[in-house]
Each structure stands twice: as structure tokens, then as C-alpha cells.
C-alpha positions as CSV (number, residue, x, y, z in Angstrom):
1,M,7.8,-11.9,15.1
2,P,7.7,-10.0,18.4
3,Q,8.7,-12.0,21.4
4,S,5.4,-11.2,23.2
5,I,3.4,-13.1,20.5
6,Q,5.9,-15.7,19.7
7,Q,6.2,-17.0,23.2
8,S,2.5,-17.0,24.0
9,A,0.6,-20.3,23.6
10,G,-2.4,-19.9,25.8
11,H,-6.1,-20.1,25.2
12,I,-8.3,-17.4,23.6
13,A,-10.3,-15.1,25.9
14,I,-13.4,-13.2,24.8
15,I,-14.8,-10.5,27.1
16,G,-18.4,-9.8,26.2
17,F,-20.4,-12.7,24.7
18,G,-23.3,-11.1,22.8
19,E,-23.5,-11.3,19.0
20,V,-19.9,-11.3,17.9
21,G,-18.3,-13.4,20.7
22,P,-19.9,-16.7,20.0
23,I,-19.1,-16.4,16.3
24,F,-15.5,-15.9,17.0
25,A,-15.5,-18.6,19.7
26,R,-16.8,-21.2,17.2
27,A,-14.1,-20.3,14.7
28,F,-11.4,-20.8,17.2
29,T,-12.7,-23.9,18.8
30,E,-13.2,-25.5,15.3
31,A,-9.5,-24.6,14.7
32,G,-8.6,-26.6,17.8
33,R,-8.1,-23.7,20.2
34,T,-9.6,-23.4,23.7
35,V,-11.8,-20.4,24.2
36,C,-12.8,-18.9,27.5
37,A,-15.6,-16.4,27.7
38,F,-16.7,-13.9,30.3
39,D,-19.6,-11.5,30.3
40,I,-20.8,-9.3,33.1
41,K,-24.3,-10.5,32.4
42,L,-23.4,-13.9,33.8
43,R,-23.8,-12.3,37.2
44,D,-27.5,-11.6,36.4
45,A,-29.7,-14.7,36.8
46,S,-32.1,-13.3,34.2
47,T,-29.4,-13.2,31.5
48,R,-26.9,-15.9,32.6
49,G,-28.8,-18.8,31.0
50,A,-28.7,-17.2,27.5
51,I,-25.0,-16.6,27.7
52,V,-24.3,-20.2,29.0
53,E,-26.3,-21.5,26.1
54,R,-24.3,-19.5,23.6
55,A,-21.1,-20.8,25.1
56,E,-22.3,-24.4,24.8
57,K,-23.3,-24.0,21.2
58,S,-20.0,-22.3,20.3
59,G,-17.8,-24.7,22.2
60,A,-16.5,-22.0,24.6
61,Q,-15.9,-22.4,28.3
62,I,-17.4,-20.0,30.8
63,A,-15.4,-18.0,33.3
64,D,-17.2,-16.5,36.3
65,D,-14.8,-13.6,36.6
66,L,-12.6,-11.5,34.3
67,A,-9.3,-12.5,35.9
68,S,-10.0,-16.2,35.3
69,A,-11.0,-15.6,31.7
70,V,-7.8,-13.7,30.7
71,R,-5.3,-15.6,32.8
72,D,-2.7,-17.2,30.5
73,A,-4.7,-16.2,27.4
74,Q,-2.7,-15.6,24.2
75,L,-5.3,-13.3,22.7
76,V,-7.9,-11.4,24.7
77,F,-10.8,-10.0,22.6
78,S,-12.9,-7.2,24.0
79,A,-16.3,-7.2,22.4
80,V,-18.5,-5.1,24.7
81,T,-20.7,-2.1,24.2
82,A,-19.0,1.2,23.3
83,S,-20.0,2.7,26.6
84,Q,-18.1,-0.1,28.5
85,A,-15.0,-0.3,26.3
86,E,-12.8,1.9,28.5
87,A,-13.9,0.3,31.8
88,V,-13.2,-3.2,30.4
89,A,-9.8,-2.2,29.1
90,S,-8.9,-0.8,32.6
91,A,-10.2,-3.9,34.4
92,A,-8.5,-6.3,32.1
93,A,-5.2,-4.4,32.4
94,E,-5.1,-5.3,36.1
95,H,-4.8,-9.0,35.1
96,L,-2.7,-8.9,31.9
97,T,1.0,-9.5,31.6
98,A,3.8,-9.4,29.0
99,G,3.2,-12.0,26.3
100,Q,-0.6,-11.3,25.9
101,V,-2.4,-9.3,23.2
102,F,-5.5,-7.4,24.0
103,I,-7.6,-6.9,20.8
104,D,-10.1,-4.1,21.1
105,L,-13.1,-4.8,18.8
106,N,-15.3,-2.1,20.1
107,S,-16.6,0.7,18.0
108,V,-15.2,3.7,19.8
109,S,-13.4,6.9,18.9
110,P,-9.7,7.0,18.0
111,A,-9.1,8.9,21.3
112,V,-10.7,6.1,23.3
113,K,-8.7,3.5,21.5
114,Q,-5.5,5.5,22.2
115,R,-6.4,5.8,25.9
116,N,-7.1,2.0,26.1
117,S,-3.8,1.3,24.4
118,L,-1.9,3.2,27.1
119,V,-3.7,1.4,29.9
120,I,-3.1,-2.0,28.4
121,Q,0.6,-1.3,27.6
122,Q,1.2,-0.3,31.2
123,S,0.5,-3.9,32.2
124,G,3.2,-5.1,29.8
125,A,0.7,-6.7,27.4
126,D,0.3,-5.6,23.8
127,Y,-2.7,-3.7,22.4
128,V,-4.3,-4.0,19.0
129,E,-7.2,-2.0,17.9
130,A,-9.6,-3.8,15.5
131,A,-12.2,-2.0,13.3
132,V,-14.8,-4.4,12.0
133,M,-15.8,-3.0,8.7
134,A,-19.0,-5.0,7.9
135,P,-21.8,-6.6,10.0
136,V,-20.4,-9.9,11.4
137,P,-23.7,-11.7,10.7
138,P,-24.0,-13.1,8.0
139,Q,-20.4,-13.0,7.0
140,G,-19.2,-14.4,10.3
141,I,-15.4,-14.4,10.8
142,R,-15.1,-13.4,7.1
143,A,-16.2,-9.9,8.0
144,P,-13.2,-7.7,7.2
145,M,-11.2,-6.2,10.1
146,L,-8.6,-3.4,10.1
147,L,-5.9,-3.7,12.7
148,G,-3.7,-1.1,14.3
149,G,-0.9,-1.2,16.8
150,R,2.7,-2.3,17.3
151,V,2.0,-6.0,16.7
152,A,-0.9,-5.5,14.3
153,A,0.8,-7.3,11.4
154,Q,1.7,-10.3,13.5
155,T,-1.8,-10.4,15.1
156,A,-3.3,-10.4,11.6
157,E,-1.3,-13.5,10.8
158,L,-2.7,-15.3,13.9
159,L,-6.3,-14.3,13.2
160,N,-6.2,-15.1,9.5
161,G,-5.1,-18.7,10.3
162,P,-8.6,-19.8,11.3
163,G,-10.1,-18.0,8.3
164,M,-10.5,-14.4,9.4
165,R,-10.0,-11.5,7.1
166,S,-7.9,-9.0,9.0
167,E,-5.5,-6.5,7.7
168,A,-2.9,-4.4,9.5
169,V,-3.2,-0.8,8.4
170,A,-0.9,1.0,10.8
171,Q,1.4,0.6,13.8
172,E,-0.2,3.7,15.2
173,V,-3.4,3.2,17.2
174,G,-6.4,5.3,16.1
175,L,-6.2,5.2,12.4
176,A,-8.2,1.9,11.9
177,S,-11.0,3.3,14.1
178,A,-10.9,6.6,12.2
179,I,-11.5,4.7,8.9
180,K,-14.4,2.8,10.5
181,L,-16.1,5.8,12.0
182,C,-15.7,8.0,8.9
183,R,-17.3,5.2,7.0
184,S,-20.0,4.8,9.6
185,I,-21.0,8.5,9.2
186,M,-22.0,7.6,5.7
187,I,-23.6,4.2,6.3
188,K,-25.5,5.1,9.5
189,G,-26.3,8.4,8.0
190,M,-28.0,6.8,5.0
191,E,-29.9,4.5,7.3
192,A,-31.2,7.5,9.4
193,L,-32.1,9.4,6.2
194,C,-34.1,6.4,5.0
195,V,-35.9,6.0,8.4
196,Q,-36.9,9.7,8.5
197,S,-38.0,9.7,4.9
198,M,-40.1,6.6,5.1
199,L,-41.5,7.6,8.5
200,A,-42.7,10.9,7.0
201,A,-43.9,9.2,3.8
202,R,-46.0,6.8,5.8
203,Q,-47.7,9.6,7.6
204,F,-49.0,10.9,4.2
205,D,-49.3,7.4,2.7
206,V,-47.0,8.3,-0.2
207,D,-44.1,5.9,0.6
208,G,-44.7,4.0,-2.7
209,R,-44.4,7.2,-4.7
210,V,-41.2,8.3,-2.8
211,L,-39.6,4.9,-3.4
212,A,-40.5,5.0,-7.1
213,S,-38.9,8.5,-7.4
214,L,-35.7,7.3,-5.6
215,A,-35.5,4.3,-7.9
216,A,-35.7,6.6,-11.0
217,T,-33.1,9.0,-9.6
218,F,-30.7,6.3,-8.4
219,P,-31.3,3.3,-10.7
220,G,-29.6,0.0,-9.7
221,V,-29.4,0.9,-5.9
222,G,-32.4,-1.2,-5.1
223,W,-35.0,1.4,-4.0
224,D,-37.5,-0.6,-6.2
225,N,-36.4,-3.9,-4.7
226,G,-36.6,-3.6,-0.9
227,Y,-33.4,-1.6,-0.2
228,E,-35.3,0.6,2.2
229,A,-36.5,-2.5,4.1
230,Y,-32.9,-3.6,4.5
231,L,-31.7,-0.2,5.8
232,I,-34.7,0.1,8.2
233,G,-34.3,-3.5,9.4
234,R,-30.7,-2.9,10.4
235,V,-31.7,0.1,12.6
236,V,-34.6,-1.9,14.1
237,E,-32.4,-4.8,15.1
238,H,-29.2,-2.9,16.1
239,G,-30.2,0.7,16.5
240,Q,-29.1,1.0,20.1
241,R,-25.6,-0.3,19.4
242,R,-25.3,1.7,16.2
243,S,-26.4,4.9,18.0
244,E,-23.6,4.4,20.5
245,E,-21.2,4.1,17.6
246,M,-22.4,7.3,16.1
247,R,-22.0,9.1,19.4
248,E,-18.4,7.9,19.3
249,A,-18.2,9.4,15.7
250,A,-19.5,12.6,17.2
251,L,-16.7,12.6,19.8
252,M,-14.2,12.1,17.0
253,L,-15.6,15.1,15.1
254,D,-15.5,17.2,18.3
255,G,-11.9,16.3,18.8
256,L,-11.1,17.5,15.3
257,G,-12.9,20.9,15.9
258,M,-15.7,19.9,13.5
259,S,-19.4,20.1,14.1
260,S,-20.8,16.9,15.5
261,A,-24.5,17.9,15.1
262,L,-25.1,15.6,12.1
263,A,-23.6,12.5,13.8
264,T,-25.5,13.2,17.0
265,A,-28.8,13.6,15.0
266,V,-28.1,10.3,13.2
267,A,-27.5,8.6,16.6
268,D,-30.8,10.0,17.9
269,V,-32.7,8.6,14.9
270,Q,-31.1,5.2,15.4
271,E,-31.8,5.1,19.1
272,Q,-35.4,6.4,18.8
273,L,-36.4,3.8,16.1
274,A,-34.8,1.0,18.1
275,A,-36.8,2.0,21.1
276,R,-40.0,2.4,19.2
277,A,-39.7,-1.0,17.5
278,A,-38.6,-2.9,20.6
279,P,-42.1,-4.2,21.6
280,L,-42.6,-5.6,18.1
281,V,-39.1,-7.0,17.9
282,D,-39.7,-8.8,21.2
283,A,-42.7,-10.4,19.5
284,I,-40.7,-11.9,16.6
285,D,-42.4,-15.1,15.4
286,K,-40.8,-18.5,15.7
287,K,-39.1,-18.2,12.3
288,G,-37.2,-15.2,13.6
289,S,-38.5,-12.7,11.1
290,L,-39.1,-9.1,11.8
291,P,-42.4,-7.4,11.2
292,E,-42.7,-5.7,7.8
293,W,-41.3,-2.2,8.0
294,R,-44.6,-0.5,7.2
295,I,-46.0,-2.0,10.4
296,L,-43.0,-0.8,12.3
297,L,-43.4,2.7,10.9
298,K,-47.2,2.9,10.8
299,P,-48.6,6.3,11.3
300,V,-49.0,7.4,15.0
């Protein structure tokens, strides 16, 4: 096992404490590890309370600055938005040293992961890219992750100890993210197609007929059993984040000399529906259920 990992015995640091961070924190604290979390939103009085509450529920300690969070950490997880991934890697590198492993969970292009890797490695720490291949809720830490980097295999062993499902796929940084984003073009593309189809169908009040036709053409998929509600619901709840991921896919395609028009259009659909549904999502009832999709996509 590489010396950098073998000699490290510090706590777990998590940068970004939104949806994924608390789930990972709970897994590590239940395994007996100390977890320290930092989120830039701690500096905002309007959002600090929610982050502190998540930390308390997951057993994590709160750090008021990035340097304190990562100091002496064995593993440092970056779980921020795609737009902030590079800035966080650069900021963290200023405080990392040999013996630490920076795990980049963010859904960004292979090129961004490669740039982040160079920045982190200049600090003496190791860099591991992680591609989360399924929604973390409801699977939690059992959501499969692909890892890439020099110490990916050893890091997978550490992560799988508390019950994660991580797999090292390459020592080269970028391949794990390429797998994820190529898959995302299909998954997010299907979501966008469903949104556009159902939005148009609602305008003509023919959504039932369209779904019946899809069920007949693709039996067993679930078009007659609420599959469209599942796809639309994912966009409604996570459309902004998913649109950022698709823009990273577009950058990947641009870098390959391919057209990124489709990926960009998918990102636009995801972003637009998330914005359109935001007022209704904010009014979720006490049970936490979303409005039925036909309300969300009612004719305008």
C-alpha cells in the first residue's frame, strides 16, 4: 500500500455539505471515524443553520474554515457543485500535504478532473477522482462509485470498509469521469426527452394517449406505471445540478471535437424545468411529497 495512505490516520474531511456530505458523514461516524465538514454556506446566516443541523444529525463536526477542516485529515472529500469544483481543489491544495488523499466526487469533465489532479499533486497529496454512478439517495453509501488515480485501488479498500461500493477502474485520471458523463448523456437525455414530450402533450391534453403508445412500443419499461413521473421528478428536484453536469458533458464533447449541441440542449431543459417548478417545490407539504407532475407541467 502506498506510503501516503498507509501512514495517514487522521479524520475524514468533507468539503460541501449538501445532499451527499451528510450521508457519507453518517457512514464514517457510525464506523467510528471522526468527520469534519466545511461548507462555504456556513458563512451565510440564512443557510448556516441548515448545515449545522445536518452536521448534528450525521455526527459530523463543523469547521469554520477550509484549512481547519482538512488539517490532518486522512481523506478529504470534495462534494460541491460542478461550477465550484476547480476553485475548491485549488483552495484545498494550499492546505494539503503528503499523506493525504483528496477525493473529487464532483460531476465535472475529464479535463477538469485532470487539472484538479495536477493542482492537488503539487501540494504533495494524492488525488483520486470519483464518479458516482447512481443517485446517492436512496442507496446512500451503497451507490456505486468508480475511482481513478494513482492510489485509486488503495482508496477503494478504505472506502469499502464502512460499506461503500467503490471500484478502481484506472490509475489514469479522467476515465472514471468519462464513463459517468457518457452515461449521463443517455440518462439525462431520456429525462429531457420525457419532459419535452409530456410538456407538449399536456398542452394538447393528450398525455394519456402518448403514454399508452409508449407503453405499447416499449413494453416493460413502465410507461404505463408511472415511469414518466419518476423521470420528471428527478429533473424537478435536481434539475439545476443535473444541468451543470450536462454542461460538463458538453465540454467533454467539445474537447473531443464533437458537437455539444445535444448535451447543451439537455442541460437547458433540465435547468428550465427546475426553475419553473421551484415555487411549487418550495411549497412541498409536510410529508415531503412533490406535486403531481401534471400540476408541474400544466398548460401555460
